[in-house]
N, C-alpha and C positions, 0 to 999 in steps of 0.2 A: 565304971566311972559313975559317980553320983550326978544327979541332974543339975545341982548347983554349980559344980565345977565345969560340967559340960556347957552350961549357959555362959559362964565367964569366958571359957575358951572360945565359944562361938562369937561372943561380942568382941573379943580381942582380934579374931581373924576378920570379922566384918568391919571393925573399926580400922584395921590396918589397910584393908582394901579401900574403904571410904576415904581414908587420909591420902592414899596415893592418888585416887581420882580427884579429890578436892585440891590437891597440890597442882594438878594440871588445869583445873577450872579457875581457881582464884588467881587473879593477875598480880604480878609483882615479883620482885627479886626473891628467889626461893631461899629457904634455909636448908634445903636438901631433902631427899626422900625420907631419911630416917626421922627427922623432925616432923615432916608432913604425916608420917605414919603414926607417930606418937600423938600428935595433935588430933589425928583421925580417931584414935582409940578413945581419947578423952572426949572428943566431939560426939562419938557414938553414944556414950553414956549421957552426955548433955542433951543430945537430940532425943533420946528415949525419954529422959525426964521431962524435957520441954514439951514433947508431944503429948505426954500424959497430962501435964498441967493444963495445956491449952485445949485438950480434947481432940487433937489431930490424930488421924489414923491414916497412914500412908500405904496401907496394904498389909497383908500377912505373909508369913513365910520368909524365905531368904530375900526375895526382892523387896518386900516391905521393910525388912530390917536394914537392908543396904540403903534404901532411900532415906530412912530415918537417920541412920548413921552419917550418910553423906550430907544431909541437911545440917546436922549438928557440926560436922567437920568443916563444912564451908563457912559457917558462921564463925566458929572458933578460929579457923585459919585466917580469915579476913581480919579479925580483931588482932590476932598475934602479929600479922604482917603490918597492920597499921601502927601498932605500938613499936614494933621493931624498926619501922621506917622512921618514926618520929625520933627515936633515940639515936639512930645512925646519922641523921641529918642535923641534929640539934647541936648547939654550942656546948662545950665542956663546962 
């Protein structure tokens, strides 16, 4: 397996774990574990990008990657839940 695909698979797994954890951390009515995991995967990429832009380094290795992904997933999941809550409660 080449390093690029290995890196993508790694981030997908880490993002899935981070999404599941973020779903338990972020308060609110859930969308379910599947959506939390998908949001976690996207959040992992956002967390990595945002960390690089802001110059934040949360550690190295698997723990650092998980913290970065968790950070991004929590932010994205909170935003998604706020938007979802606004749509569900608003008038047609």
